N, C-alpha and C positions, 0 to 999 in steps of 0.2 A: 526460424524459419526455414518453407520446405524450398528447395532450388533444385532445379528441373536442368538435366545438359547432357546435351546428344554429340553426337562425331561420326564420325566412319574410324575404322583400322584397317589396317594393310596389310597384319595377320589376321588368323580365320578366330572369330568367338576363341572357340577354347582352351586356343593362345593365353590372348588375351585379359579372358576371365580365369587363368592363373595369377597370371604378374597381378590383379586386380586380388583374387581371395590372401595371394600372401603376402600382401601390404597392408591387411588390413590392423592390423596392432598399430598405422603409425594413422592412419583413420580413426578412431579412439583416441589414439596422444594429442587427436589435435581438437577432437570432441564433432567431431563426421562420424554423422551416423548414416548408416546403405539405409536404404526407404524400399528402395528399388532399385533393382539390373538385371537387364535383359536386352534380347538386343531381337531388328524388325524382324518380324516373320513372313518378308517381300524385300528386305537384306539385310544378309549377315551381315554387311562393313559395319550396321551400320546401330550404334550401341546408343543407350535411354538409361538412364541413373540418374534419381531420385536419392539429393542427400536433405537430412531437416545439418542445418548448419547453424550457430551463433550470426554469422551475417557475411555477406558481401569477398569486406573485405579480409574476414577471416578465411572462408573458403582459397578466393584466389592469393594469399599469401602462403597456406602449402602446399599449394599446384607450382610457385611460383622459387619452393625452396630446393636449392641445388640438388639434393638427396632425391627431391619427388623429383623435380622433370628427367631426374633420365631414368629411373622407376618408369615415367611418364611416357616418356618413347625409348627404351624399353619393349612396352607392352603394343607396341602396332599402334596407339592412340598417334592420328594425324593433328597434328594441334591444331594447327593454323585452320579444321572444319568445327571445332571447338564451337556450341552457341548454348549459355547461362542463361536460366530465362530462372527469375525470382519469383516465386509462389506468394499470393496472400488469401488468409481459407474467405 
């Protein structure tokens, strides 16, 4: 399934993106595939992602692992601003 996610960041997009890119191997291991990664043109503090994931439960489990949760926090991702939208064809 495809999953659209958006959230705000407290750091610059390049700072956030560097942490995100460095964490790719963990996403690969969890079978979370990057489809799109970008920032709003009019709001550089709002990130949009699209992933291909097995299901919502697997994605939520991935994000809640303590080591992943710490990296998400370090990246500047404002967790309480996160919106996750499962998509269907």
